[in-house]
All heavy atoms as TSV, in Angstrom:
chain	resi	resn	atom	element	x	y	z
A	1	MET	N	N	62.311	39.974	1.641
A	1	MET	CA	C	61.217	39.832	0.708
A	1	MET	C	C	61.066	38.346	0.383
A	1	MET	O	O	62.051	37.633	0.211
A	1	MET	CB	C	61.539	40.645	-0.544
A	1	MET	CG	C	60.632	40.382	-1.694
A	1	MET	SD	S	60.838	41.475	-3.128
A	1	MET	CE	C	62.529	41.954	-3.131
A	2	LYS	N	N	59.837	37.910	0.270
A	2	LYS	CA	C	59.556	36.510	-0.045
A	2	LYS	C	C	59.275	36.371	-1.535
A	2	LYS	O	O	58.441	37.072	-2.094
A	2	LYS	CB	C	58.356	36.018	0.762
A	2	LYS	CG	C	57.958	34.582	0.444
A	2	LYS	CD	C	56.909	34.017	1.388
A	2	LYS	CE	C	55.609	34.744	1.294
A	2	LYS	NZ	N	54.519	34.083	2.052
A	3	LEU	N	N	60.014	35.445	-2.172
A	3	LEU	CA	C	59.807	35.133	-3.580
A	3	LEU	C	C	59.619	33.632	-3.722
A	3	LEU	O	O	60.049	32.859	-2.867
A	3	LEU	CB	C	61.018	35.561	-4.413
A	3	LEU	CG	C	61.384	37.031	-4.430
A	3	LEU	CD1	C	62.685	37.242	-5.189
A	3	LEU	CD2	C	60.275	37.861	-5.042
A	4	PHE	N	N	59.009	33.223	-4.798
A	4	PHE	CA	C	58.901	31.810	-5.152
A	4	PHE	C	C	59.780	31.619	-6.377
A	4	PHE	O	O	59.454	32.077	-7.464
A	4	PHE	CB	C	57.452	31.431	-5.425
A	4	PHE	CG	C	56.576	31.603	-4.219
A	4	PHE	CD1	C	55.915	32.795	-3.983
A	4	PHE	CD2	C	56.455	30.580	-3.299
A	4	PHE	CE1	C	55.131	32.957	-2.857
A	4	PHE	CE2	C	55.668	30.731	-2.162
A	4	PHE	CZ	C	55.001	31.926	-1.945
A	5	ILE	N	N	60.921	30.979	-6.174
A	5	ILE	CA	C	61.899	30.812	-7.238
A	5	ILE	C	C	61.958	29.348	-7.621
A	5	ILE	O	O	62.263	28.492	-6.782
A	5	ILE	CB	C	63.278	31.334	-6.807
A	5	ILE	CG1	C	63.152	32.829	-6.458
A	5	ILE	CG2	C	64.308	31.103	-7.908
A	5	ILE	CD1	C	64.397	33.445	-5.905
A	6	ASN	N	N	61.632	29.087	-8.883
A	6	ASN	CA	C	61.556	27.718	-9.397
A	6	ASN	C	C	60.719	26.839	-8.469
A	6	ASN	O	O	61.073	25.698	-8.173
A	6	ASN	CB	C	62.949	27.135	-9.618
A	6	ASN	CG	C	63.705	27.846	-10.727
A	6	ASN	OD1	O	63.141	28.626	-11.471
A	6	ASN	ND2	N	64.977	27.586	-10.830
A	7	GLY	N	N	59.610	27.407	-7.984
A	7	GLY	CA	C	58.663	26.666	-7.164
A	7	GLY	C	C	58.993	26.608	-5.683
A	7	GLY	O	O	58.204	26.093	-4.898
A	8	GLU	N	N	60.150	27.148	-5.268
A	8	GLU	CA	C	60.555	27.123	-3.860
A	8	GLU	C	C	60.406	28.500	-3.237
A	8	GLU	O	O	60.838	29.494	-3.815
A	8	GLU	CB	C	62.027	26.730	-3.736
A	8	GLU	CG	C	62.274	25.291	-3.474
A	8	GLU	CD	C	63.751	25.035	-3.226
A	8	GLU	OE1	O	64.272	25.482	-2.186
A	8	GLU	OE2	O	64.357	24.409	-4.091
A	9	GLU	N	N	59.820	28.546	-2.051
A	9	GLU	CA	C	59.731	29.810	-1.334
A	9	GLU	C	C	61.104	30.171	-0.798
A	9	GLU	O	O	61.772	29.357	-0.161
A	9	GLU	CB	C	58.744	29.680	-0.179
A	9	GLU	CG	C	58.532	30.969	0.576
A	9	GLU	CD	C	57.514	30.822	1.687
A	9	GLU	OE1	O	56.462	30.186	1.472
A	9	GLU	OE2	O	57.792	31.351	2.772
A	10	MET	N	N	61.531	31.405	-1.071
A	10	MET	CA	C	62.840	31.877	-0.611
A	10	MET	C	C	62.719	33.304	-0.108
A	10	MET	O	O	61.902	34.076	-0.604
A	10	MET	CB	C	63.868	31.841	-1.741
A	10	MET	CG	C	64.180	30.472	-2.242
A	10	MET	SD	S	65.532	30.553	-3.421
A	10	MET	CE	C	65.707	28.831	-3.804
A	11	ILE	N	N	63.560	33.614	0.854
A	11	ILE	CA	C	63.646	34.981	1.366
A	11	ILE	C	C	64.934	35.590	0.805
A	11	ILE	O	O	66.006	35.012	0.938
A	11	ILE	CB	C	63.682	34.994	2.909
A	11	ILE	CG1	C	62.462	34.291	3.493
A	11	ILE	CG2	C	63.811	36.430	3.421
A	11	ILE	CD1	C	61.131	34.929	3.154
A	12	VAL	N	N	64.798	36.744	0.176
A	12	VAL	CA	C	65.962	37.457	-0.360
A	12	VAL	C	C	65.996	38.845	0.269
A	12	VAL	O	O	64.970	39.355	0.728
A	12	VAL	CB	C	65.919	37.554	-1.907
A	12	VAL	CG1	C	65.959	36.180	-2.545
A	12	VAL	CG2	C	64.725	38.333	-2.384
A	13	PRO	N	N	67.176	39.485	0.307
A	13	PRO	CA	C	67.279	40.820	0.901
A	13	PRO	C	C	66.399	41.834	0.168
A	13	PRO	O	O	66.146	41.708	-1.032
A	13	PRO	CB	C	68.758	41.168	0.731
A	13	PRO	CG	C	69.458	39.888	0.492
A	13	PRO	CD	C	68.461	38.979	-0.163
A	14	ASP	N	N	65.966	42.845	0.887
A	14	ASP	CA	C	65.104	43.875	0.302
A	14	ASP	C	C	65.805	44.700	-0.773
A	14	ASP	O	O	65.134	45.352	-1.567
A	14	ASP	CB	C	64.565	44.803	1.393
A	14	ASP	CG	C	63.515	44.116	2.254
A	14	ASP	OD1	O	62.884	43.152	1.769
A	14	ASP	OD2	O	63.327	44.539	3.406
A	15	ASN	N	N	67.146	44.664	-0.813
A	15	ASN	CA	C	67.844	45.425	-1.848
A	15	ASN	C	C	67.848	44.705	-3.201
A	15	ASN	O	O	68.334	45.233	-4.183
A	15	ASN	CB	C	69.274	45.771	-1.418
A	15	ASN	CG	C	70.162	44.547	-1.290
A	15	ASN	OD1	O	69.689	43.418	-1.168
A	15	ASN	ND2	N	71.460	44.771	-1.308
A	16	VAL	N	N	67.271	43.518	-3.266
A	16	VAL	CA	C	67.082	42.809	-4.535
A	16	VAL	C	C	65.787	43.356	-5.133
A	16	VAL	O	O	64.698	42.889	-4.831
A	16	VAL	CB	C	67.015	41.278	-4.313
A	16	VAL	CG1	C	66.706	40.571	-5.620
A	16	VAL	CG2	C	68.313	40.765	-3.721
A	17	THR	N	N	65.936	44.380	-5.969
A	17	THR	CA	C	64.763	45.116	-6.447
A	17	THR	C	C	64.423	44.873	-7.908
A	17	THR	O	O	63.391	45.325	-8.380
A	17	THR	CB	C	64.971	46.632	-6.241
A	17	THR	OG1	O	66.182	47.011	-6.907
A	17	THR	CG2	C	65.058	46.979	-4.759
A	18	ASN	N	N	65.325	44.191	-8.635
A	18	ASN	CA	C	65.035	43.904	-10.041
A	18	ASN	C	C	65.652	42.560	-10.423
A	18	ASN	O	O	66.360	41.935	-9.633
A	18	ASN	CB	C	65.516	45.044	-10.951
A	18	ASN	CG	C	67.006	45.276	-10.882
A	18	ASN	OD1	O	67.796	44.348	-10.837
A	18	ASN	ND2	N	67.405	46.548	-10.875
A	19	VAL	N	N	65.354	42.106	-11.616
A	19	VAL	CA	C	65.818	40.792	-12.072
A	19	VAL	C	C	67.340	40.727	-12.093
A	19	VAL	O	O	67.935	39.733	-11.678
A	19	VAL	CB	C	65.225	40.455	-13.461
A	19	VAL	CG1	C	65.876	39.211	-14.051
A	19	VAL	CG2	C	63.715	40.266	-13.355
A	20	GLU	N	N	68.000	41.780	-12.552
A	20	GLU	CA	C	69.459	41.793	-12.607
A	20	GLU	C	C	70.062	41.583	-11.218
A	20	GLU	O	O	70.983	40.778	-11.041
A	20	GLU	CB	C	69.944	43.111	-13.199
A	20	GLU	CG	C	71.451	43.204	-13.331
A	20	GLU	CD	C	71.862	44.504	-13.980
A	20	GLU	OE1	O	71.677	45.569	-13.350
A	20	GLU	OE2	O	72.346	44.450	-15.121
A	21	LYS	N	N	69.545	42.280	-10.217
A	21	LYS	CA	C	70.057	42.133	-8.850
A	21	LYS	C	C	69.741	40.754	-8.285
A	21	LYS	O	O	70.529	40.199	-7.516
A	21	LYS	CB	C	69.493	43.225	-7.946
A	21	LYS	CG	C	70.056	44.597	-8.267
A	21	LYS	CD	C	69.468	45.660	-7.372
A	21	LYS	CE	C	70.023	47.032	-7.756
A	21	LYS	NZ	N	69.488	48.100	-6.902
A	22	LEU	N	N	68.610	40.186	-8.666
A	22	LEU	CA	C	68.266	38.840	-8.227
A	22	LEU	C	C	69.265	37.824	-8.783
A	22	LEU	O	O	69.768	36.970	-8.051
A	22	LEU	CB	C	66.849	38.477	-8.668
A	22	LEU	CG	C	66.371	37.084	-8.292
A	22	LEU	CD1	C	66.190	36.963	-6.780
A	22	LEU	CD2	C	65.064	36.762	-9.004
A	23	LEU	N	N	69.580	37.934	-10.049
A	23	LEU	CA	C	70.560	37.036	-10.660
A	23	LEU	C	C	71.939	37.237	-10.038
A	23	LEU	O	O	72.665	36.269	-9.799
A	23	LEU	CB	C	70.603	37.242	-12.168
A	23	LEU	CG	C	69.330	36.852	-12.918
A	23	LEU	CD1	C	69.446	37.224	-14.393
A	23	LEU	CD2	C	69.005	35.387	-12.753
A	24	ASP	N	N	72.303	38.491	-9.751
A	24	ASP	CA	C	73.573	38.764	-9.071
A	24	ASP	C	C	73.600	38.100	-7.698
A	24	ASP	O	O	74.599	37.507	-7.306
A	24	ASP	CB	C	73.795	40.266	-8.891
A	24	ASP	CG	C	74.261	40.954	-10.154
A	24	ASP	OD1	O	74.741	40.269	-11.082
A	24	ASP	OD2	O	74.135	42.197	-10.209
A	25	TYR	N	N	72.495	38.203	-6.976
A	25	TYR	CA	C	72.411	37.631	-5.629
A	25	TYR	C	C	72.690	36.126	-5.648
A	25	TYR	O	O	73.353	35.598	-4.769
A	25	TYR	CB	C	71.029	37.923	-5.034
A	25	TYR	CG	C	70.825	37.331	-3.671
A	25	TYR	CD1	C	71.442	37.882	-2.550
A	25	TYR	CD2	C	70.010	36.219	-3.499
A	25	TYR	CE1	C	71.258	37.327	-1.294
A	25	TYR	CE2	C	69.821	35.656	-2.240
A	25	TYR	CZ	C	70.450	36.224	-1.146
A	25	TYR	OH	O	70.264	35.677	0.102
A	26	PHE	N	N	72.201	35.442	-6.669
A	26	PHE	CA	C	72.409	33.999	-6.788
A	26	PHE	C	C	73.614	33.647	-7.670
A	26	PHE	O	O	73.808	32.487	-8.023
A	26	PHE	CB	C	71.152	33.317	-7.334
A	26	PHE	CG	C	70.030	33.267	-6.347
A	26	PHE	CD1	C	68.899	34.057	-6.507
A	26	PHE	CD2	C	70.104	32.437	-5.240
A	26	PHE	CE1	C	67.865	34.009	-5.589
A	26	PHE	CE2	C	69.073	32.384	-4.312
A	26	PHE	CZ	C	67.957	33.178	-4.483
A	27	ASN	N	N	74.413	34.644	-8.037
A	27	ASN	CA	C	75.590	34.440	-8.903
A	27	ASN	C	C	75.229	33.742	-10.209
A	27	ASN	O	O	75.940	32.849	-10.671
A	27	ASN	CB	C	76.681	33.658	-8.164
A	27	ASN	CG	C	77.250	34.429	-7.005
A	27	ASN	OD1	O	77.511	35.622	-7.116
A	27	ASN	ND2	N	77.406	33.769	-5.876
A	28	LEU	N	N	74.127	34.156	-10.809
A	28	LEU	CA	C	73.653	33.541	-12.052
A	28	LEU	C	C	73.606	34.514	-13.220
A	28	LEU	O	O	73.103	34.170	-14.287
A	28	LEU	CB	C	72.249	32.954	-11.847
A	28	LEU	CG	C	72.129	31.767	-10.920
A	28	LEU	CD1	C	70.671	31.417	-10.695
A	28	LEU	CD2	C	72.875	30.574	-11.498
A	29	ASN	N	N	74.115	35.715	-13.041
A	29	ASN	CA	C	73.953	36.727	-14.084
A	29	ASN	C	C	74.523	36.311	-15.425
A	29	ASN	O	O	73.967	36.629	-16.462
A	29	ASN	CB	C	74.554	38.067	-13.650
A	29	ASN	CG	C	73.624	39.213	-13.967
A	29	ASN	OD1	O	72.642	39.051	-14.672
A	29	ASN	ND2	N	73.927	40.361	-13.429
A	30	ASN	N	N	75.610	35.596	-15.443
A	30	ASN	CA	C	76.193	35.172	-16.720
A	30	ASN	C	C	75.749	33.778	-17.119
A	30	ASN	O	O	76.135	33.277	-18.167
A	30	ASN	CB	C	77.723	35.238	-16.647
A	30	ASN	CG	C	78.214	36.647	-16.480
A	30	ASN	OD1	O	77.648	37.571	-17.041
A	30	ASN	ND2	N	79.255	36.832	-15.695
A	31	LYS	N	N	74.950	33.119	-16.282
A	31	LYS	CA	C	74.552	31.740	-16.542
A	31	LYS	C	C	73.076	31.593	-16.910
A	31	LYS	O	O	72.696	30.592	-17.488
A	31	LYS	CB	C	74.837	30.881	-15.304
A	31	LYS	CG	C	76.294	30.847	-14.928
A	31	LYS	CD	C	76.498	30.086	-13.647
A	31	LYS	CE	C	77.919	30.241	-13.151
A	31	LYS	NZ	N	78.086	29.759	-11.806
A	32	ALA	N	N	72.264	32.556	-16.529
A	32	ALA	CA	C	70.826	32.423	-16.759
A	32	ALA	C	C	70.514	32.506	-18.243
A	32	ALA	O	O	70.967	33.404	-18.943
A	32	ALA	CB	C	70.058	33.504	-16.004
A	33	GLY	N	N	69.744	31.548	-18.725
A	33	GLY	CA	C	69.326	31.554	-20.115
A	33	GLY	C	C	68.008	32.275	-20.281
A	33	GLY	O	O	67.862	33.154	-21.115
A	34	ILE	N	N	67.044	31.934	-19.426
A	34	ILE	CA	C	65.708	32.522	-19.510
A	34	ILE	C	C	65.233	32.826	-18.096
A	34	ILE	O	O	65.396	32.015	-17.186
A	34	ILE	CB	C	64.719	31.559	-20.182
A	34	ILE	CG1	C	65.157	31.266	-21.625
A	34	ILE	CG2	C	63.303	32.120	-20.156
A	34	ILE	CD1	C	64.354	30.184	-22.301
A	35	VAL	N	N	64.644	34.007	-17.922
A	35	VAL	CA	C	64.028	34.371	-16.653
A	35	VAL	C	C	62.569	34.708	-16.930
A	35	VAL	O	O	62.257	35.452	-17.855
A	35	VAL	CB	C	64.733	35.579	-15.997
A	35	VAL	CG1	C	64.026	35.986	-14.709
A	35	VAL	CG2	C	66.195	35.269	-15.732
A	36	GLU	N	N	61.714	34.145	-16.111
A	36	GLU	CA	C	60.275	34.394	-16.228
A	36	GLU	C	C	59.805	34.983	-14.898
A	36	GLU	O	O	60.143	34.478	-13.834
A	36	GLU	CB	C	59.579	33.065	-16.498
A	36	GLU	CG	C	58.111	33.162	-16.760
A	36	GLU	CD	C	57.521	31.788	-17.023
A	36	GLU	OE1	O	57.605	31.307	-18.177
A	36	GLU	OE2	O	56.985	31.199	-16.075
A	37	ARG	N	N	59.051	36.068	-14.964
A	37	ARG	CA	C	58.483	36.699	-13.766
A	37	ARG	C	C	56.973	36.658	-13.896
A	37	ARG	O	O	56.410	37.206	-14.842
A	37	ARG	CB	C	58.970	38.133	-13.629
A	37	ARG	CG	C	58.346	38.854	-12.456
A	37	ARG	CD	C	58.892	40.283	-12.335
A	37	ARG	NE	N	58.160	40.993	-11.325
A	37	ARG	CZ	C	57.247	41.934	-11.571
A	37	ARG	NH1	N	56.988	42.293	-12.803
A	37	ARG	NH2	N	56.596	42.507	-10.581
A	38	ASN	N	N	56.337	35.979	-12.956
A	38	ASN	CA	C	54.877	35.865	-12.952
A	38	ASN	C	C	54.347	35.401	-14.310
A	38	ASN	O	O	53.433	35.982	-14.876
A	38	ASN	CB	C	54.220	37.171	-12.512
A	38	ASN	CG	C	54.616	37.535	-11.101
A	38	ASN	OD1	O	54.811	36.672	-10.251
A	38	ASN	ND2	N	54.765	38.818	-10.831
A	39	GLN	N	N	54.977	34.372	-14.836
A	39	GLN	CA	C	54.593	33.687	-16.071
A	39	GLN	C	C	54.802	34.499	-17.343
A	39	GLN	O	O	54.216	34.210	-18.380
A	39	GLN	CB	C	53.149	33.192	-15.985
A	39	GLN	CG	C	52.940	32.215	-14.837
A	39	GLN	CD	C	51.519	31.705	-14.777
A	39	GLN	OE1	O	50.588	32.349	-15.216
A	39	GLN	NE2	N	51.376	30.512	-14.221
A	40	VAL	N	N	55.666	35.525	-17.263
A	40	VAL	CA	C	56.001	36.319	-18.447
A	40	VAL	C	C	57.516	36.322	-18.587
A	40	VAL	O	O	58.237	36.666	-17.650
A	40	VAL	CB	C	55.480	37.770	-18.314
A	40	VAL	CG1	C	55.916	38.615	-19.505
A	40	VAL	CG2	C	53.966	37.783	-18.174
A	41	ILE	N	N	58.014	35.935	-19.762
A	41	ILE	CA	C	59.458	35.917	-20.002
A	41	ILE	C	C	59.980	37.347	-20.030
A	41	ILE	O	O	59.407	38.221	-20.671
A	41	ILE	CB	C	59.787	35.193	-21.318
A	41	ILE	CG1	C	59.425	33.706	-21.198
A	41	ILE	CG2	C	61.260	35.362	-21.686
A	41	ILE	CD1	C	59.570	32.915	-22.466
A	42	VAL	N	N	61.095	37.557	-19.306
A	42	VAL	CA	C	61.731	38.877	-19.240
A	42	VAL	C	C	62.914	38.880	-20.201
A	42	VAL	O	O	63.852	38.095	-20.043
A	42	VAL	CB	C	62.215	39.184	-17.808
A	42	VAL	CG1	C	62.890	40.555	-17.754
A	42	VAL	CG2	C	61.065	39.110	-16.817
A	43	ASP	N	N	62.863	39.754	-21.197
A	43	ASP	CA	C	63.952	39.874	-22.155
A	43	ASP	C	C	65.235	40.264	-21.408
A	43	ASP	O	O	65.205	41.093	-20.507
A	43	ASP	CB	C	63.609	40.935	-23.201
A	43	ASP	CG	C	64.591	40.951	-24.335
A	43	ASP	OD1	O	65.606	41.666	-24.208
A	43	ASP	OD2	O	64.362	40.242	-25.333
A	44	ARG	N	N	66.343	39.652	-21.802
A	44	ARG	CA	C	67.631	39.909	-21.139
A	44	ARG	C	C	67.961	41.403	-21.094
A	44	ARG	O	O	68.517	41.903	-20.126
A	44	ARG	CB	C	68.739	39.150	-21.854
A	44	ARG	CG	C	70.088	39.243	-21.175
A	44	ARG	CD	C	71.152	38.459	-21.909
A	44	ARG	NE	N	70.871	37.036	-21.946
A	44	ARG	CZ	C	71.255	36.165	-21.018
A	44	ARG	NH1	N	71.946	36.582	-19.991
A	44	ARG	NH2	N	70.970	34.888	-21.140
A	45	SER	N	N	67.600	42.145	-22.125
A	45	SER	CA	C	67.908	43.574	-22.177
A	45	SER	C	C	67.109	44.379	-21.153
A	45	SER	O	O	67.425	45.539	-20.893
A	45	SER	CB	C	67.653	44.125	-23.580
A	45	SER	OG	O	66.264	44.067	-23.889
A	46	LEU	N	N	66.089	43.765	-20.557
A	46	LEU	CA	C	65.238	44.462	-19.582
A	46	LEU	C	C	65.458	44.007	-18.137
A	46	LEU	O	O	64.731	44.437	-17.246
A	46	LEU	CB	C	63.763	44.269	-19.957
A	46	LEU	CG	C	63.352	44.797	-21.323
A	46	LEU	CD1	C	61.904	44.441	-21.615
A	46	LEU	CD2	C	63.566	46.294	-21.403
A	47	HIS	N	N	66.450	43.163	-17.897
A	47	HIS	CA	C	66.676	42.647	-16.541
A	47	HIS	C	C	66.880	43.759	-15.518
A	47	HIS	O	O	66.412	43.651	-14.389
A	47	HIS	CB	C	67.862	41.693	-16.516
A	47	HIS	CG	C	67.546	40.348	-17.078
A	47	HIS	ND1	N	68.461	39.329	-17.062
A	47	HIS	CD2	C	66.438	39.842	-17.671
A	47	HIS	CE1	C	67.921	38.251	-17.616
A	47	HIS	NE2	N	66.697	38.552	-18.008
A	48	ALA	N	N	67.564	44.846	-15.891
A	48	ALA	CA	C	67.821	45.943	-14.949
A	48	ALA	C	C	66.568	46.769	-14.676
A	48	ALA	O	O	66.444	47.365	-13.607
A	48	ALA	CB	C	68.940	46.849	-15.463
A	49	GLU	N	N	65.622	46.777	-15.606
A	49	GLU	CA	C	64.405	47.573	-15.437
A	49	GLU	C	C	63.239	46.789	-14.839
A	49	GLU	O	O	62.311	47.374	-14.290
A	49	GLU	CB	C	63.943	48.153	-16.779
A	49	GLU	CG	C	64.820	49.274	-17.298
A	49	GLU	CD	C	65.876	48.756	-18.250
A	49	GLU	OE1	O	65.575	47.856	-19.040
A	49	GLU	OE2	O	67.012	49.247	-18.191
A	50	GLU	N	N	63.274	45.466	-14.961
A	50	GLU	CA	C	62.148	44.629	-14.516
A	50	GLU	C	C	62.169	44.476	-12.998
A	50	GLU	O	O	63.039	43.826	-12.429
A	50	GLU	CB	C	62.209	43.259	-15.188
A	50	GLU	CG	C	61.026	42.379	-14.913
A	50	GLU	CD	C	59.749	42.841	-15.617
A	50	GLU	OE1	O	59.820	43.512	-16.653
A	50	GLU	OE2	O	58.669	42.490	-15.106
A	51	SER	N	N	61.207	45.091	-12.327
A	51	SER	CA	C	61.134	45.055	-10.868
A	51	SER	C	C	60.814	43.668	-10.348
A	51	SER	O	O	60.167	42.866	-11.023
A	51	SER	CB	C	60.053	46.014	-10.368
A	51	SER	OG	O	60.373	47.331	-10.709
A	52	VAL	N	N	61.270	43.414	-9.134
A	52	VAL	CA	C	60.935	42.194	-8.403
A	52	VAL	C	C	60.253	42.646	-7.119
A	52	VAL	O	O	60.781	43.490	-6.397
A	52	VAL	CB	C	62.209	41.376	-8.082
A	52	VAL	CG1	C	61.891	40.193	-7.200
A	52	VAL	CG2	C	62.875	40.921	-9.360
A	53	THR	N	N	59.055	42.121	-6.859
A	53	THR	CA	C	58.310	42.524	-5.673
A	53	THR	C	C	57.914	41.311	-4.844
A	53	THR	O	O	57.958	40.174	-5.317
A	53	THR	CB	C	57.053	43.331	-6.064
A	53	THR	OG1	O	56.239	42.546	-6.924
A	53	THR	CG2	C	57.422	44.622	-6.778
A	54	ASN	N	N	57.533	41.580	-3.614
A	54	ASN	CA	C	57.179	40.528	-2.674
A	54	ASN	C	C	56.177	39.543	-3.270
A	54	ASN	O	O	55.198	39.944	-3.888
A	54	ASN	CB	C	56.613	41.155	-1.397
A	54	ASN	CG	C	56.536	40.177	-0.266
A	54	ASN	OD1	O	57.493	39.458	0.031
A	54	ASN	ND2	N	55.393	40.118	0.380
A	55	GLU	N	N	56.458	38.267	-3.103
A	55	GLU	CA	C	55.629	37.140	-3.528
A	55	GLU	C	C	55.573	36.930	-5.042
A	55	GLU	O	O	54.718	36.205	-5.543
A	55	GLU	CB	C	54.239	37.204	-2.905
A	55	GLU	CG	C	54.308	37.098	-1.393
A	55	GLU	CD	C	53.006	36.699	-0.737
A	55	GLU	OE1	O	52.070	36.269	-1.433
A	55	GLU	OE2	O	52.939	36.804	0.491
A	56	ASP	N	N	56.499	37.554	-5.782
A	56	ASP	CA	C	56.602	37.257	-7.213
A	56	ASP	C	C	56.976	35.797	-7.400
A	56	ASP	O	O	57.651	35.195	-6.564
A	56	ASP	CB	C	57.681	38.115	-7.878
A	56	ASP	CG	C	57.169	39.476	-8.306
A	56	ASP	OD1	O	55.958	39.711	-8.258
A	56	ASP	OD2	O	58.019	40.301	-8.694
A	57	ARG	N	N	56.575	35.255	-8.537
A	57	ARG	CA	C	56.942	33.890	-8.920
A	57	ARG	C	C	57.945	33.993	-10.055
A	57	ARG	O	O	57.632	34.500	-11.133
A	57	ARG	CB	C	55.713	33.101	-9.332
A	57	ARG	CG	C	54.763	32.930	-8.164
A	57	ARG	CD	C	53.616	32.003	-8.443
A	57	ARG	NE	N	52.773	31.894	-7.264
A	57	ARG	CZ	C	53.007	31.088	-6.226
A	57	ARG	NH1	N	54.059	30.300	-6.238
A	57	ARG	NH2	N	52.186	31.048	-5.204
A	58	ILE	N	N	59.158	33.533	-9.764
A	58	ILE	CA	C	60.273	33.651	-10.690
A	58	ILE	C	C	60.714	32.262	-11.122
A	58	ILE	O	O	60.868	31.369	-10.287
A	58	ILE	CB	C	61.473	34.366	-10.021
A	58	ILE	CG1	C	61.065	35.696	-9.380
A	58	ILE	CG2	C	62.629	34.518	-10.998
A	58	ILE	CD1	C	60.710	36.788	-10.330
A	59	GLU	N	N	60.898	32.092	-12.402
A	59	GLU	CA	C	61.481	30.855	-12.926
A	59	GLU	C	C	62.793	31.242	-13.591
A	59	GLU	O	O	62.834	32.161	-14.420
A	59	GLU	CB	C	60.560	30.186	-13.952
A	59	GLU	CG	C	59.245	29.700	-13.377
A	59	GLU	CD	C	59.400	28.529	-12.410
A	59	GLU	OE1	O	60.282	27.672	-12.628
A	59	GLU	OE2	O	58.633	28.483	-11.435
A	60	ILE	N	N	63.872	30.567	-13.214
A	60	ILE	CA	C	65.187	30.822	-13.785
A	60	ILE	C	C	65.665	29.527	-14.423
A	60	ILE	O	O	65.764	28.504	-13.754
A	60	ILE	CB	C	66.187	31.283	-12.709
A	60	ILE	CG1	C	65.687	32.557	-12.025
A	60	ILE	CG2	C	67.567	31.510	-13.342
A	60	ILE	CD1	C	66.500	32.961	-10.810
A	61	VAL	N	N	65.931	29.600	-15.714
A	61	VAL	CA	C	66.413	28.425	-16.445
A	61	VAL	C	C	67.831	28.751	-16.894
A	61	VAL	O	O	68.075	29.794	-17.513
A	61	VAL	CB	C	65.522	28.132	-17.668
A	61	VAL	CG1	C	66.075	26.962	-18.464
A	61	VAL	CG2	C	64.099	27.883	-17.239
A	62	HIS	N	N	68.767	27.884	-16.576
A	62	HIS	CA	C	70.111	28.055	-17.100
A	62	HIS	C	C	70.529	26.750	-17.756
A	62	HIS	O	O	70.101	25.674	-17.391
A	62	HIS	CB	C	71.106	28.527	-16.037
A	62	HIS	CG	C	71.276	27.616	-14.878
A	62	HIS	ND1	N	70.415	27.559	-13.823
A	62	HIS	CD2	C	72.240	26.707	-14.613
A	62	HIS	CE1	C	70.825	26.674	-12.949
A	62	HIS	NE2	N	71.925	26.121	-13.405
A	63	PHE	N	N	71.346	26.928	-18.771
A	63	PHE	CA	C	71.749	25.796	-19.591
A	63	PHE	C	C	73.036	25.219	-19.071
A	63	PHE	O	O	73.958	25.931	-18.713
A	63	PHE	CB	C	71.877	26.226	-21.041
A	63	PHE	CG	C	70.601	26.829	-21.574
A	63	PHE	CD1	C	70.483	28.193	-21.758
A	63	PHE	CD2	C	69.516	26.021	-21.854
A	63	PHE	CE1	C	69.304	28.741	-22.232
A	63	PHE	CE2	C	68.336	26.562	-22.316
A	63	PHE	CZ	C	68.225	27.924	-22.514
A	64	VAL	N	N	73.092	23.905	-19.041
A	64	VAL	CA	C	74.289	23.194	-18.583
A	64	VAL	C	C	74.835	22.397	-19.763
A	64	VAL	O	O	74.104	21.648	-20.401
A	64	VAL	CB	C	73.934	22.247	-17.414
A	64	VAL	CG1	C	75.149	21.468	-16.960
A	64	VAL	CG2	C	73.301	23.009	-16.264
A	65	GLY	N	N	76.106	22.600	-20.045
A	65	GLY	CA	C	76.725	21.864	-21.137
A	65	GLY	C	C	77.051	20.439	-20.717
A	65	GLY	O	O	77.090	20.101	-19.564
A	66	GLY	N	N	77.223	19.616	-21.674
A	66	GLY	CA	C	77.561	18.233	-21.387
A	66	GLY	C	C	77.362	17.383	-22.631
A	66	GLY	O	O	76.999	17.866	-23.683
A	67	GLY	N	N	77.569	16.113	-22.453
A	67	GLY	CA	C	77.442	15.270	-23.636
A	67	GLY	C	C	76.651	14.044	-23.397
A	67	GLY	O	O	75.965	13.783	-22.507
């Protein structure tokens, strides 16, 4: 499946069917702060229910600590 993630075209396996699985695929499930699908923020409690489909535009923001 083709997705646009943070502005980059990427191919992910077809078994990546929701936001939770997408974050798992990129090992970001515990690091993602905000996920946006097609310009709508997805509440963390809905990651397992929010579908991901071909050519979706996903923005993933994660916070990095530092000083």
